[in-house]
N, C-alpha and C positions, 0 to 999 in steps of 0.2 A: 804395698800390694805385691803379691808374689809374681815372679816371672811367668808362672803358669797362667795366672789369671789375666795378666796383660796380654799374653799371647792369644788367649781365647777371645778377649774383646776385639783385638785387631782383626782376627779371622772373621768374627761376626760382622764387623763393619764392612769388611771387604765383600763378604757375601751379599749383604744388603745393597751395597752400591751396584753390584753386578746385576742383581734382580731388578733394581730400579732402572738401570740403563737398558736392560733387556725388554722391560715392559714398555718404555718410551719408544724403543726401536720398533716393536711390534705395532704400537698404536699409530706411529707415522706410516708404517707400511700399509696398514688397513685403511688409513685415510687416503693414501695415494690410490689404493685399489678402488675406492669408491668414487674417485674423480671421473666425471662424464666427459668424454672427448666429443665435442660438438663439431659438426661439419662447418666448413666455410664455403662461400659462393662468390662467383663473379657474375656480373650482370651485363645484359645487352638489350638493345631495342629489337623491335619486330620490323623487318623490312619487306614483309609480304604486303600485298594490296590490302589496305585497311577494310575495304568493302567486303573482302572474303576472309578476313582473319577471325572467323567465328567458329565456335565449338559448342558441343553439348557435353554435359557431365554424365558419367555412367555409374556414379556412386561407389566406385572402387576405392576412392581416396577422398579424404576430407579437405576442406579449405582452411588455411591458416593465415595469420597476419604476416608471416615470413615463410620462406621455404621450410617445410616441416622438420627438417633435421638440424636447423640452425638454433642456436641458443636464443631463448626468449620468444620462440614461436608460440602463438596462442590460437586456440581453435576459433574459427569464424562460423563454419557450418560443418556439422558431422556428416558421416556417410548416410545415416538414417534420414537426416534432414534433406540431403541432396537426392535421396531416392525418389522423393515426390516429384522432382523435376525431370527425371529420366523418361517418364511417360507423358510429359506435357508437350503439346504441339503449339503452345502459346509462344509467340516471338519474344515476349518480354523475358522468358526464361532461357533465351539464347545467351551464351557468354561471348564476350569480345576479349581477344588476347592482345595485350599491349606491352608485355615485357617478358624477358626470358632470363632465367638464372641457371648456372651450371655449378654444382657443388664439386668439392675436391674428391668426392667419391664417384664422380662420373654420372650422377643423376641430374635430370633437367626438371625445372619447375616453370610453370607459366603463371604470370599474374593476369587475373581475369576479373571481369565485372559483367553482371547481367545487364541486359538492355534497359531494364527499369531501375538500375543502380541499387537493387536490394542487396545483392551479395558482391563483395569485392575482397580479393585476397589471392594467396598463392596455393597452387595445387600441383601435385606430382604429375609430370608430363612425359615420362618415358626416358629412353636412353639415346635419343637422337636430337641433333640440333634442328630446330624448327624455325629459326629466326628468318630464313629466306623462303621457306616453303611450309605453310601451315599444315599441309597434308602429312608431314613427318611427325606430327604431334601424336602422343599416345598416353599411356598411363591412365589417369582418371578422367581424361577428356578425349573427344574425337571430333575431327573437323566436320562441318556441316554447311550445305548451301541453304541460305535463308530464302532464296527465291528460285522458283522453277518456271519453265516456259509455259506460256498460255497462248491460245489462239486469238488473233485479232478479229474484231467483229467485221461483218460484211460492209456495214456503213461506218466509215471512219471519220467523217466530217460533220460539222453542224451541231456539236454538243455545247451545252452551257454548264456552268458550275452552279449547282443548287446551293452549295456552301463554298464561298470563295476561299478555298484552302488547298494549296498545293504543297507538296513535300519534295525535298531533294532526293529522297529515296522512300519507298514504302515504309510506313511507320514501324519502328522496332526491328527492321531487317538490317539496319546498319547503325553502328554507334554514332555516326555523323549525320543521321537523318534529322532534318530540321525544317521548320515551316519556311515557305517562300514568302517574303514580305511583299505584298502587292500594293502597299500604301504609296510607294514611291514609283509606281509604274503608270502606264497609260491604260491599265485595265478598267473596263466598265462591265456592269452586270449583263449587258447585251452582247458582249464578245462571245464568239463561238470558237470552239477548240477542235483540233484534229488529233486523232489517236495514231501514234506511230509505233508504240511498243505495248506489250502485255505481259504480265507475270502473275504468278500466284505465290503467296507466302506459305509457310509450313502448315498453317491451319486450313489452307485451301481458298482463302479469300482472294478475289480477283482485283488486280490493280492495273491501271492504264497510265502510260506516260503520254502526256498531251502537250500541245503548244497552241498558243493563241493565233488564230488565223490572221488577225489584223496586226498583232505584235509578236512575231515568232520568238523574240527573245524571252517572252513570258512563257515558261515551260516548267514542268514538274510532274510528279506522280500523284495520282488521285485514286481513291477507292471507287470502284465502278458504280456503287450506289449513289455517289455524290454527283454523277453526271446526269444531266437532263437533256432531252432533245432540244428544248428551247425554241423550236421553230413553230411559228404560228402562220396562219394564212396571210397576215399582214407583214410579217418579217421574212417569210419564205416564198416559195412558188408552188402553186397547187396543180397537181396532175390528176385529171379525171380519166380513168381507164374505161374504154367503151369498145363493144364488139359490133356496133352498128353506126360507127362514124359520128358519135355524139348524140344520137337520138335518146339513148339511155346510158346511164353511167353505172358500171358494175361496182366500182369502188374508187375512192380518192385517196391521195397521199400527198402530204405537204413535205417538200424537200427544201433544205437550205440552199441559198445561192452557191455556197461552197460545194455542196454535193452536185451542183450542176456546173461545176468547173470554174467558179469565180475565185479569183485571187487578187492580190494587190493591183496588178496591172492587166488582169484578164477578166472580161465580163462573163457572166453566166450564160450558157447556151443550151439549146435543146438538141441533144445528140442521141439517136436511137441506139448507139453502141455504148453509151454511158452505163457502166455496170450498176450504178445506183438506180437506174431506171429499169435495165434489163432484169435485175434480180426481183423486181416486183411483178413481172409478167407471170400470170398463172400457167400451170401445166396445160399443155394442149394448144397453146396459142403462141404467136409471135407478133412483133410489131410489123405492120404493113410497110414494107420498104418503099412502096410507091407513094404512100401518103402517111408517113409516120405520125404527124401531129396536125391538129387543127387549132389555130389560135390567131388572134388579131395582133399578138405581140411580135416584136422583132425577135425571131428565134436565135439570132446571133448576139443579142444584147438584152438579156432579161432583167426586169426590175422586180423588186420585192412587191408582193401583193398581186402579181399576175397569175394567170391560169392558162392551161392548155389541155386539149383532149389527146390522149394517147390512143391511136387506132389499132385495135388488135384484130387479127384474123386467125382462124383455126389452122393448125398444122395440117398439111396435106400428107396423108399416109402413103408411103411407098409400097406398092403391092409386089409381093414376091412370088415367083414361080420356081419350081424345082423340077429338074429333068434328070432322068436316069441315062447316063452317057452310054451305057451298054444296051439300051433299048430293051431292058429286061422287064420293065414294069414291076420292079421289085418292091415298090412301096405304095402306100396310099396316104394322102393328106386327109385326115379325119375332120379337121376344122380349119378351113382356109382363112376365116376371119381371125381366129386366134393366132394362126401362123403369122399373118401380116402384123397384128398387134405386137406379138412377141418380137418379130424382126425389127420393127421400128423402135421398140423400147430397149431391146438388147444393145443396139448400136446407137442409141440416142439420136435417131434421125430427125426428131422434131426440131433440132437446132438448125436444120436446113431451111433457107428462105431465099428471097430474091437477092439478098446481099451476101448470102453464104450458100452457094448453089451446089456444092459437091463435097463428098467425103470418101476417103479410101478405106476399104475394109480388108483387113489382112486375112490370108488364107487360114492361118491357125484359128483365128477367132470365128471364121465362117464354119470351119469343121466342128468346133466346139458347140456352136449354136445348133447345127443340125443334130448332133448327138444329144443335146439337151431336149430338143423337140421330140426326138425318138423316145427318149427316156420318159418324157411327160405324156406320151401318147398322142401328141398332135400329129406326128408322122408315125404310121404303123408299117413296119416291114412285113411284106406278104410272106406266106409260107415258103420255107426253104431259103429265103433270101437274107443276106447280111449286108450291112453297110460297111464299105471299105474306106470311105473318106471322099474328099473332093476328087473329081476326075483329073484335075491338074493341081496337085497339092502345093505346088510352088507359086501359084498365081493367086493374088487377091483380086479385088474388083473395085471399080468406082461406082458410086450411086449418085444420082442427080435429083435435085429438087424438082417436084412435079413430074416424075417419071416412074417407071417400073424397074424391077431388077429380077435377075434369074441366077440360079445356082445349078451347076451340073455336078452330080455326084456319081460315084461308082458303086455298083452292087455286085454280089456274086450269088449265083444260083447253086444251092447246095443239095438239090434234089437228087437222091441216089438213082442210078440207072436200073431199069427193069430187067430181071433175069431172062435169058433167051429160052424159048419153049421148043424142045427137040421132039417133033411129032413123029419121026420115023423109028424111034427106038421102041422096043417091045420088052415086056417083062413077063416071064413065064411063072414067076413065083406067085402061088395062089394066096400067099399071106401078104401080098403087096398092099400097103396103105394108100388108098386112092384119094385121100383127103388132100386138098391143096395146101401148099405152105402159106404161112401167115404173110400178109403183105407188109414187108418191112418199111415200105415207104410211108406208112401211117405214123411212124415214130419220128416225125420232123423234129430236128434238134433245136427247139425254140430257146432252150436254156442257153445254148451256145451263142445264139443270136444276141441274147441279152448281155452275155459276158463280153461280147465284142463291142458293145456300145460304150461311147465315151460320155462323160457328164460334164457340161459346162456350167459354171456357177459364177454368179456376180453378186456383190453386196456392198453395203455401206458400213463403215466402222461405227460402232456405238458411241454416242456422245457421253463424256464423263458427266456424272450428276453434279449439280451445284452443291458444294459442301454446306452443311448446316452451319449457320452463322450464330455465334453466341453473342459476346459483347461486340457492339458495333465498332468496327475499326475506325481509326482517325484518318 
């Protein structure tokens, strides 16, 4: 083989080796370029109160088996699937947060589970540490209160359980809510319960926290529909309300002995100031302080099955007189009966009786009342007069049961003065207009009087409607 041929073969082999090495280097570089750099995470518990570690999803992020940027994270619930939960008011779709993860990229994730255990996994939770305060959470979730305040009922005692089922927390409002086991307690179906707290869940359902009047250690939360009055004529005490000292009965009401003050070491009694009795008295009446009850029972130690008559007497209306302190006779009372009715209702004077004989009325309230009566036409300001307020605006007054009352007001006479008539002057102008000038006093400024009136208003807040109940809560 010639030297030239050998040289060509050596060069060809060298070139082929270079191409092979170059191809391998390029493949390795491409392989490295395709390598995914997954995040890592450190984990911690949640040290916030478990009862308030609750959130709702907003469907901005999905739920995974691991924090979403970690290797091996698998989808549990997509954003589309979670979007159905964002508009739900059902407590079962509330999520409980019980673990936190922080990635090496500075992102936080929350491990969550729905109250009904349907969904469980990790969801992006923002850029703040929320292990000590759930309100710092963000991202795909936001903190929520599962319970809101509610008003306690007027009658708080004497309830029974239609279904003997109490919960440590309203159902599905806390991950730790569970049934109270009554099997190993002294509870009986005849036990009565007292309400000491009230709350509504996110759906608007009303729950009460109750305790057993006979065994206070038996306590828990119950849906209000599960409570029953449970009081009968044989187990409670019957009150017959009468306006003629028992000759006729207007209506009757059975109260439990607990509603009449009974407790473990205290007997039930008849007390005319017991709110459970007072709240039953119809408008326009009060209990006769001289003879509140008629009964053969011992009023200081009542027994179940007893009865008594509650003696009602009509409220005595306090008559009101109004005087003009400037002796101007600047107003007229158009309807004295309406004035007296309005006065007694405005200041709730029907509450006065032999046991509650007086009430102080503040000057500002009195002035507002007079302004309201003027505005309603019960008091009419006479021509040219305006109402200035009370004659002594710094002083209120006391009113007394079975008496009358008076208010002194101040008025101003705004009638313009009559022009002077100069009878000695003469006028030689033959074109003099001898017609008399228009009487300006006929233009009494009644609109100004109205503008100076004040309006007093009173009212009661509207009661929130009972939410529509779908599935019966537990």
